[in-house]
N, C-alpha and C positions, 0 to 999 in steps of 0.2 A: 506436134509432137514427130518429131525425126524419127527417134525408134521407136515407136509404136507399134509397127509389124515385129520387131523385134520382142518385145513384152510379150504381142499378142505369141509369136511361136514359143516361149518360153511358157507360158501357160499352160497352154494347150499341153505341150511336152510334162509338164508337171502331172496332170491326168492320169498319162499311161503309167506311170510309177508305182502307183497304188496294184497295179497288175501283177508285179514282180513277188515273189516270194522270196523270205530272209536269205533263203540257202542263191535263190541267182542273185542276189546284189551281192552278197559275200565272194562268190565267184568272179562276178567283175572287178571286185576291187583287190582281190589277192593280184586278181591281170592285172591289173595297172599299178599295184605296188613292181612287180614284174619286170614291167616294161620301162621303169622309173628307171631300174639297177640297168636295166638293157641297153638304156638310151641317156646314158649319165656322161658320154661325151659330149653331146647333142645339146645336153640340157645345162651343160656346163659350158659350152661355149658360148650359148645364148646369155648365158646370166653373166660371161667375160664382156659383152657388149655393153649393159647397164655400168658395169663395173668401172669398164674405160673411162665411164661420162662422169663418174663420182667424185671428187677430192676422199682419197685416204681418212682426211681429219674428219671427215662429218661423222657425227655420231651414227649414223644411218646407215653408213658402209657394210657394216658388221651385222646388220638385219639383211642388208641386202644380199651378202655374199653367201655363194651356195658352195660346198664344197664335195667332194664325194662320200665322205663322212655323214654330211646334212642329210644329203638326199639317201643314203641309206639309212640312214635315221627317220626320214621322213614317210622310204616306204616300209620300214616296219612300225610304225605307227600306224600305217593305213591296213597291214594285215592284223593289227592290235585291234584295229575297229569291226574287222572281220569277222574278230571272235569271239565280239562281246554281243550280249543278248538285246534283239532288236527291242528299240524304244515302243513299237507301233505295237497296238490291239494290248498295251494295258491295263486290266480293269481298274480302274482308281477307286472307285464305287460300285456297291452293289446293294440294293434293298430292293422291299417291296412294301407298297404303301397297303395302307388299313385297309383301302379299294381294290385292290389286288393286282395293281400297276406295277410292273417290273421296271427298277431305274436300273442302269447301270453308265456310269461316268467312263467313258475309252479314249486310252492315247493315238491321239491323228498329227497326222503332219501339219505345219501351217502352210504348205503349197509353195510357194514359192520366197525365196529368202534373200534378199539382195546384203551384199556384203562390200564396203568401199573400206581398201586399206590400202598403205603408202609402201614404204620399200620393202614390201616384205614377201618373198615368192612362194615361200614355205606354206601362207596363209591360203592360196591357190590348193594345194593340196589337200590340205586341211578340213579347210571349209567345203571342197567336194567330197572327202568320206562323209565326214559327218553327215552332212546334207543328203549323199545318197543313200545313206546307213536308213538314213528315217524317214526315206521316203520323197523327201523335197528334192525339189529343182533349186539350182542358185544363180545369180545373177552376180558378176564378177565385176567391181570397180575397181583397178591398182591403180597405182600413182606411175605418173612417166616415167620415174627413175625406173621402174624394174620392168616397162614394157615388154621387153625383149625376153625377160626369162617368164612373166606369166603367158605370153602368147604360146611360148613352147610347151609350158606343161597341159597349158589348156587343148590345144594340137594335139597332142600326147594322147590325153583321156579321149577325145573326140575319136582318135583312131580305135582304141580299143573297144567304147563303145557302139561304134558300128559295128566293129566284128560279132559284137553279140546282139546285133536287131536292137539295140535300145538310140532312140533321138536323141539328139546328139546336143540338142538345144536343151538336155536339160541342164547342161550345165555352160553358161553364156559368158564371153569376157567384153566387156562393152569397152568402146576406146577410151584413152586417156588423156579424156577432154575434161576441163572445166564443165561444158554443155553436157556431157554424156552424167557426170555428176546430177546435174539440175534435174536433168531428166527423167533420173535414177530417183533419187527424192520425189519427184510429186507424178510415180506410177501406180496413182491409186486403182484400185481394182485389177493391176497385174503382180505389183508386190506388196505380199503381205506382213513383212517384219523385214526391215532393216538395220544391218549391223552392220557401226562405223568401229574401225580397229585400226586407232592410230595416236599422236597426239593432241593436246589438248585442244589445238588451233582445231583440228578437223573434225573434233568430236560435240564441240561446242557448234560448229556452223551446219551440221547436218541437225545437230536436236533443235535448234533456231530455224533451219530451211524447212525441213521434211514435212510434207502432207503425211507420208506413210507413218505405219506404226514403227519405235526407234527403243531399239534398247539399247544405253550407252555400255563401252566397253572404257571404263576410266583409264586416262593416262593416270600413273603412279605416283604421289609422291609418297614416299615410304620411311618408315620410322623405325630404328631399333632403338630402346629404353634400357639400359644396362643400369640395372637397382643398385642397392647398396648391400644387396645380396645375393648379387652376381660372382659367379666363379668365374674366375680370371682367365683360365684356359679356353675355358670355354666358349668366352665371352669373344675371343682373339678370333676363335675359328668360326664362329658365327658372324661376325662381323666383318671379313675378310672375304667367307662365302657369299656374304647377303651384297659384298658391295663388289668384288674382282671375280664371278664367275663367267657373269657374262653384263657388259655394261650398259649396252644398251638396252634393254628390257624393262617391262613397266614393273614386276615387283625387283628394278637392284635398289641396295638401298641407298636413300639419298642424305640422310642424317640422321646422326648420332646423337641420342640423347643421356647425358652422364649425369648419374648421382654427384651433387659435390663432393660426399666423402668418398669416391673412388679416382677423384682427380687424379691423386699418386698414379694410378696404374694406368692411368692413359697411354703414357709412350708404350707400355707394353702390348694393349688392345689395339695399337696403329702399328703394329712392326709389320704385319702382313701386307697393312695397307701400303706402309714404305716401299716394300718390297717389288710391289704393283704397280710403283709411281702415280699414285692418286693424289690427288692435288687437295688440300683439307682446309676449308673455307669454318676457322674457330671462331667462337665468341672470345670474347676478352681473358676469361680465368683461363678456357683450355686452351688458348694460345698462346701463354705464360707459360703454363703446362710442359708443351710439348716445342717451346723455342729450345734448342739444343739439342732435343731427343729425337728433332722428326728435321728431314731432310731442307734446309732454308727455302730452295729454290719451289718446292710444294707445301708450304706453309702458308695461308694469309690471313688476316686480320676478315673476317665477315663484314663488317660493317664498311671497310673499305671495298669490299667485295662485291657488294651490293651498289653503295656507288657509282663503283666503273660501271657494271650492269647495268643501270636504270639510262645510264649518260645513250647507251648502245641501244639497248632496248627496250622501246618504252612499254611493251608489253609485262618488263619484271615488276613484281608488285613487292616482293619482298624476298630473301636470298632463302629464304626461310622453307617457303613454297614452290620451289624450284625443283624439278624434275629433268636431273641432271642428264642423264642418259649416255654420260662418259665417264674418265677415271675422274670424278671428282663426287666434293660430297661435302657436306658444315656437319661441325660438333657445336651442341648445345649442352651448355651446364645448366642444371636442375636442382633445387632442395629439396625435393621431395617428388613422391610418386604423382602426386595433385598435380604439380607441376608441368609434368611428362606430361598427363593424360590431358591438360588443359592446351598446353603448344600441338599436340598431336590433334584436337579436334579444334584449334583452331588454324592449323595449314595443314593437315593430311586431307586426303582424295577421297577416301574410303575405298582403300584397294586392300593393304595388305601392312599388318606393323606387329610389331615380337615385341619381347620382353626377357630379357637375360637376366634370371633371379632362382634363386633357393628358398624365397620364403613363400610358403603357400598361403599366403593371407593376399600378400603382393599379386602371387601370380594370378589367385581369382579375380581381383578387383581389375588387374589390369583386363583380364578376359570379359568382364561384364559393364565396363564402362566403355571400352574404346567402341565406336564404332567404325568398324568396317568390316568387307566380305572376309577377309582371312585374316585372323587372331592366333601368333605364335606364342609358345613357350617356350623357351630354351631352344629354335630352331630358325634357322635363315630364313626371309619372305622369298628366296629362290625356291623353293617346293611351291609357291604357288602357280601350278602348271595342270591342264586338264590331263596332261598325261602322268605326271606326278601322283596325283590323286587317285590315278587308277580308271579316269574315265575315256583314257584311249588320248586321241587328240582333243584337242581346244576350238572352238571356234572363236571365242575370243574372251574376257573376264571382266565379268559385269560390277558395278560398283552403284549399280541400281539398286532399292529395294521393294519395288514391285516388281514380281515376277521371277525371271532368272538371279541370283546373284551370287561370285563370286566365278570358279572355269566353268564355262557353260558347253557342254557337251551333249550327247544324245538325246538325253529324255529334256534338258534344258530347250530345243529345237524343234518341239512338240507341242501341241494343244492338245484342248481332248471337246471330244463331243459327250452328250446324252443319247443313249438308245435308251428309249419306254417302250416298251411290249404290254397289249392289255387281252383284252377278249370282252369288247364292244360296252366297256365300260364311257357311260358320259357324264358331263359335269352339271352338274345342279345349276 
């Protein structure tokens, strides 16, 4: 294993983090945040190198792009993480047995967390801040599309760590190669947990290949169901925000499900989508309703779109389970809430789902029966975000049920150990 020495250094460095106080960690995080602002021109120049190599029409372009405002937001999130309570040392259980043994279950770091991600340079900073705050070292494996941006970010972090006398190996960026990914996924004994953050193809590869423990952060196939009892103006705002706020993120809306009794309101619901030049792939009934009320150049029949997509991409199974990551979405007409729930169960990815309805019974049924990490009532799925949930930054959004689920932040990247104190008891 060519990277064995690198992994050994990270593992050794991870043990030094336990000697830091939370106050020291917070001071270092604030210093990194200040340096991000101070070094904004250099970070943007590195990012420009990456952007120059990518077609602006690529859905990943928006994720790759850093701006002055985005760097300010990254620094702000890092400062916020520094103000959060430490997740370490929390007593999760405390009991004394009949034999006098005192048991405590206490939160501790995993040790070394490996992160595999694509064209998302912001992840470099988010992962560092959360791992450092929670006492974990991190091994970063970014994609080649963002290599200059990631390298500049890690170099900046290293400079700050060194000024505080911290081993810079606590955050290590691997080469942007497939070989490095393979070695990372097989680094048993060195990496305690691996988290992939990217599209379905990446996540499936990591899950199927890794020998180290993995938490899946899922691709999002996200729905909004507009119920027969939905408020029209509220629905319009929610649908527009969920789809158009930022189309390249995993919580962006992919498919609108509309109750057949509200089809006449569909043109109004889609007004904001038209203003944002959103392509719509609609089933037959929705298509006929929108025809003449939505730009012809942006309106497509779902079955025809699906046929075209299958010709060019053998991975396309259905238009209804497509994560668009671009200014496109599907619209499906349903006869009942049960049909909407069946559609979500069939095509959803367990990420984020939403209902727009003023019917309390329909709301509760949706919340009870939708199997997803985040279930919304009368709110857009755009809120599925660690910072929006008050968790600080996030390391990913888990769609698993074992362990962490939904936005993963400080508490979700700690494990625990049992501390047992006796007075000489022996077992019979």
